[in-house]
C-alpha positions in Angstrom: 119.2 154.9 61.0 123.4 155.3 60.6 123.3 157.0 64.2 121.9 154.2 65.7 124.2 151.4 63.5 126.7 153.6 65.1 125.4 153.4 68.4 125.3 149.6 68.1 128.7 148.9 66.7 130.2 151.1 69.9 128.5 148.6 72.4 129.4 146.0 70.0 133.2 146.6 70.2 133.0 148.5 73.8 136.4 150.3 73.5 135.3 152.6 76.3 136.2 149.6 78.6 140.0 150.5 78.4 142.4 149.8 81.2 142.1 153.1 83.0 138.2 152.7 83.5 138.4 149.0 84.4 141.1 149.8 87.4 139.1 152.8 88.7 135.7 150.9 88.6 137.6 147.7 89.7 138.8 149.8 92.8 135.6 151.4 93.7 134.2 147.4 94.2 137.3 146.1 95.7 137.0 149.5 98.5 133.1 148.4 98.8 133.8 144.6 99.7 136.5 145.4 101.5 134.4 147.6 103.4 131.5 144.9 103.8 133.9 142.5 105.0 135.5 144.5 107.8 131.7 145.5 108.9 130.4 141.8 108.8 133.7 140.9 111.4 132.7 143.3 113.2 129.2 142.8 113.4 130.1 138.9 114.0 131.9 140.2 117.4 129.7 142.5 118.8 130.7 145.9 118.0 127.4 146.7 117.1 125.1 144.9 119.5 125.0 141.1 120.9 127.9 139.1 119.1 126.2 136.6 116.1 127.3 133.1 116.7 128.5 132.4 113.7 131.3 130.2 112.1 133.5 130.1 108.9 134.3 127.4 106.9 138.0 127.8 107.7 137.0 126.3 111.1 136.0 122.6 110.1 139.7 122.8 108.5 140.8 123.5 111.9 139.0 121.6 113.8 139.8 118.4 111.4 143.3 119.3 112.3 142.8 119.1 116.0 141.4 115.8 116.1 144.8 115.1 113.7 147.1 116.3 116.3 145.0 114.3 119.0 145.6 111.1 117.4 142.2 110.6 116.0 142.3 111.9 112.3 139.8 109.4 111.4 137.4 111.4 114.0 137.2 114.2 111.3 134.8 112.6 109.4 132.8 111.6 112.7 130.3 114.9 112.7 129.4 114.4 116.6 133.5 114.4 117.4 134.2 116.8 114.6 131.1 119.3 116.0 132.7 119.1 119.3 135.7 120.8 118.6 134.0 123.2 116.5 132.3 124.0 119.7 135.4 124.0 121.3 137.1 126.5 119.3 134.5 128.8 118.6 131.8 128.7 121.0 128.4 126.6 121.8 125.7 127.6 119.7 127.7 127.9 116.4 126.5 126.0 113.1 127.7 123.2 112.4 130.5 123.4 109.4 130.8 120.2 107.5 134.0 118.3 106.5 133.9 116.3 103.3 137.5 116.7 102.2 140.0 113.6 101.9 142.7 112.7 104.1 145.0 113.9 101.8 144.1 117.4 103.0 144.5 116.4 106.8 148.2 117.2 106.9 147.7 120.7 106.2 144.8 121.2 108.4 147.2 119.7 111.3 149.8 122.0 110.4 147.6 124.9 110.7 145.8 123.6 113.7 149.3 124.2 115.7 148.7 127.9 115.5 146.3 129.6 117.5 142.9 129.8 115.7 142.7 133.5 114.3 146.6 133.1 113.2 145.9 130.2 111.6 143.2 131.8 109.5 145.1 134.9 108.7 148.3 132.1 107.8 146.1 130.1 105.6 144.2 133.3 103.7 147.6 134.9 103.1 149.4 131.9 102.5 147.5 130.8 99.6 146.7 134.0 98.3 150.4 135.0 97.6 151.1 132.4 95.4 147.7 132.8 93.7 148.3 136.5 92.6 152.3 134.9 91.8 150.8 132.5 89.5 148.8 135.7 87.7 151.5 137.6 87.1 153.1 134.8 85.6 150.0 134.2 83.3 149.6 137.8 82.4 153.3 138.9 82.5 152.7 142.4 83.0 155.4 145.0 83.9 153.4 146.9 86.5 150.7 145.9 89.2 147.6 147.7 87.7 146.3 143.9 87.2 146.4 143.4 90.8 143.0 145.5 91.4 140.9 143.9 88.9 141.9 140.3 90.3 141.4 141.5 93.7 138.2 143.3 93.0 136.6 140.1 91.6 133.6 139.0 94.1 134.8 135.2 94.4 138.3 136.6 96.5 135.5 138.5 99.3 133.8 135.2 99.0 137.1 133.1 99.8 138.3 135.5 102.7 134.8 135.8 104.0 134.4 132.1 104.4 137.8 131.2 105.2 138.0 128.7 102.2 140.7 127.2 100.2 139.7 128.5 97.0 143.0 130.6 96.8 145.2 127.0 96.9 142.9 125.5 94.4 143.3 128.6 92.0 147.0 128.8 92.5 147.4 124.9 91.6 145.4 125.2 88.9 147.1 128.2 87.3 150.1 127.0 88.3 149.5 124.2 86.2 147.8 126.1 83.3 151.2 128.6 83.3 153.8 125.6 83.0 152.5 123.0 80.8 154.0 124.0 77.8 157.3 125.0 79.3 157.6 122.3 82.3 155.1 119.7 82.0 156.1 117.2 84.7 156.1 120.3 87.1 152.6 121.4 85.7 151.0 117.8 86.2 152.3 117.5 89.9 150.6 120.6 90.7 147.3 119.4 88.8 148.3 116.0 91.2 148.0 118.0 94.0 144.6 119.3 93.5 143.1 115.6 94.6 142.1 117.3 97.8 139.4 118.4 96.0 139.1 114.8 93.4 136.1 116.5 91.3 137.8 119.1 90.1 139.9 117.1 88.5 137.4 115.2 86.2 138.0 117.1 83.0 141.6 117.3 83.0 142.1 113.7 82.0 140.0 114.4 78.8 142.1 117.4 78.3 145.8 115.7 78.5 144.7 112.7 76.5 143.3 114.8 73.9 146.2 117.3 73.8 148.8 114.4 73.7 149.9 115.5 77.1 151.2 112.3 78.5 154.1 113.6 80.8 151.8 115.8 82.5 149.2 113.6 82.9 151.8 110.8 84.1 152.8 113.3 86.7 149.2 113.8 87.8 148.5 110.1 88.0 152.3 109.3 90.6 151.7 112.7 92.3 148.0 111.3 93.4 149.3 108.0 94.1 152.3 109.5 95.9 149.8 111.5 98.1 147.4 109.0 98.6 150.4 106.4 99.7 151.7 109.7 102.0 148.5 110.3 103.9 147.6 106.5 104.3 151.5 106.3 106.1 151.0 109.1 108.4 147.1 108.6 109.0 145.9 105.0 108.5 143.7 102.9 106.7 141.2 103.7 109.1 141.2 107.2 108.2 140.3 106.7 104.6 137.4 104.0 105.8 136.1 106.9 107.2 136.3 109.2 104.6 135.1 106.6 102.5 131.8 106.3 104.4 131.4 110.4 104.8 131.3 110.8 101.3 128.0 108.4 101.3 126.4 111.0 103.6 127.9 114.1 101.9 125.4 113.3 99.1 123.0 113.2 101.4 124.2 116.7 102.6 124.3 118.5 99.3 120.7 117.1 98.2 119.0 118.0 101.2 119.5 121.7 101.0 121.8 122.3 104.1 124.5 123.6 102.0 122.5 127.1 100.5 121.5 126.3 96.8 121.9 130.2 96.4 125.8 129.7 96.6 125.8 126.8 94.1 127.3 127.6 90.7 126.7 124.2 89.1 123.7 123.0 87.1 123.0 120.8 89.9 122.9 123.5 92.9 120.3 125.6 89.7 117.9 122.9 89.1 117.5 122.2 93.1 117.5 126.3 93.9 114.6 126.3 90.9 112.5 123.4 92.9 113.5 120.2 90.8 113.5 116.6 92.3 117.0 115.4 93.4 117.1 112.9 90.7 116.4 115.2 88.0 118.7 117.3 88.9 121.6 114.7 89.0 120.5 113.6 85.6 120.6 116.9 84.0 124.1 117.6 86.0 125.2 114.2 84.0 124.4 115.2 80.7 126.2 118.7 81.1 129.1 116.4 82.3 129.2 114.7 79.4 129.1 117.8 76.8 131.8 119.3 78.9 134.3 116.1 78.6 133.2 116.3 74.4 134.0 120.0 74.0 136.8 120.0 76.5 138.4 116.8 74.0 137.4 119.1 70.9 139.2 121.8 72.1 142.3 120.5 73.3 142.3 117.8 70.4 142.7 121.1 67.9 145.5 123.1 67.5 144.1 126.5 68.9 145.3 129.1 71.0 146.6 127.2 74.8 144.9 130.2 76.7 141.2 129.1 74.8 142.1 125.5 75.6 142.6 126.7 79.6 139.5 128.6 79.3 137.5 126.0 78.3 139.0 123.4 80.9 138.6 125.8 83.8 134.9 127.1 82.9 134.1 123.4 81.8 135.4 122.0 85.2 132.7 124.6 87.1 129.9 123.0 84.7 130.9 119.4 85.1 130.9 118.9 88.3 127.7 118.7 90.4 129.3 120.5 93.5 130.6 123.8 92.9 130.2 126.8 95.4 130.5 130.7 94.8 134.0 131.0 96.2 135.2 128.2 93.9 134.7 130.8 91.0 138.3 131.7 91.0 138.5 129.1 88.6 136.3 131.8 86.8 138.6 134.7 87.6 141.7 132.7 85.9 139.6 131.8 83.0 138.6 135.5 82.4 142.5 136.2 82.7 143.4 133.6 80.1 141.1 135.0 77.7 141.3 138.6 78.1 145.4 137.6 77.7 144.5 135.8 74.6 142.2 138.5 73.5 144.5 141.5 74.0 147.4 139.6 71.9 145.0 138.8 69.4 142.2 141.2 69.3 139.0 141.4 71.3 136.3 140.2 68.6 132.9 142.4 68.9 131.0 141.6 72.3 134.2 140.0 74.2 134.8 143.1 76.2 131.2 143.5 77.7 130.9 140.0 78.4 133.9 139.6 80.2 132.5 142.8 82.3 129.1 141.4 82.4 130.9 138.2 84.1 132.2 140.0 87.0 128.5 141.6 87.5 126.7 138.2 87.4 129.2 136.8 89.8 128.5 139.9 91.8 125.4 139.3 91.8 124.7 135.6 92.0 124.2 134.7 95.6 121.8 137.8 96.2 120.0 136.9 93.6 119.8 133.4 94.0 118.8 133.4 97.8 115.8 136.4 96.9 114.1 135.1 94.0 115.6 131.8 93.6 117.2 132.8 90.0 120.3 130.8 89.1 123.2 132.7 88.3 126.2 131.0 88.8 126.3 128.6 85.2 126.2 131.7 83.3 129.2 133.0 83.5 131.1 129.9 82.7 128.6 129.2 79.6 129.7 132.9 78.5 133.2 132.3 78.5 132.6 128.7 76.6 130.2 130.2 74.0 133.4 132.6 73.3 135.9 129.9 73.1 133.3 128.2 70.8 133.6 131.1 68.6 137.0 131.4 68.2 137.5 127.7 67.7 134.8 128.3 64.9 136.7 130.5 63.0 139.9 129.1 63.1 138.1 126.0 61.3 136.4 127.9 58.8 139.6 130.0 58.3 142.3 127.4 58.1 140.4 124.0 57.9 143.4 122.0 56.3 145.9 123.5 59.6 144.1 121.6 61.7 144.5 118.2 62.8 
């Protein structure tokens, strides 16, 4: 009996999950992911037979940028015109890549579209990955570079590069906001405001900032959003915004129809649709989850607990509060894992926390495969795990020092 109890305690504490083992295992994982990326690239370009007509998500950004350079930015939201440019760049038999980003994103697309396609792809990926890694280094405050291996091995990095998505940029801005909020709240708010190219990802930020009394950051974020919208109107015209608003109505139909793979969605809405729920009930359950996340984030930011735990709650809660987030958007989850690991390393890991963080890597790795093969939604599980860990830490603070919590 004592041997079984001792074994269980070793599992709970998971002291064997030390830095050297984590780096070694992640190095293997990163190598496998890199090899698979190379295989896909060669396969799609005919190295192992006839080339396979494919198009990355980045193609939609590039085509939108070409339309801006042609003086017709509103046509970025005209599916026929947009698809014609995609085909002109990549070939006639490619699948269509949708573009639903607001006009504040179009100037960046236009700058990239000045370059040849593959050069633009490389510049975009490297130019957003490097700032993200610098933010992570500032977050972790590690003097050496061993942390780079677990970060690059996180499966969302593979998906972001493979699909040509902008998740590095989103994570760099959100991460910069979290790193700077205490020291430079106005700058942090500006970084948060720059995320308005993915406006739904800011759904919980107002609740967090208001509950925490972070009014300078709140004002800076609001001012930045207003400035970005005004700049886009000045550069692209009001008609582009009208075209975008029309496209957002169509976007709801697209996401509800399954034309975007539900196995790649990581939200409550995506999980319900993957399991066969109708659109109406799926949105209803998503609305309940969103309301719960607003209340949880407000609670965590109102109480004087570790800022790292507040950021973990905001990042994880965002992925559960929004109806549309895809597998590459789990870069925000990586930020949450890093914040939690930093806090746990400084204050001590509680039982099961090491195993929970390791399990998140495994679940993220398997999310799309399990969803596509068996229609089992794993996407909402990792952020839920982190939120449970945060709530447990909040409960310990409330239980031990209730008179100090305001």
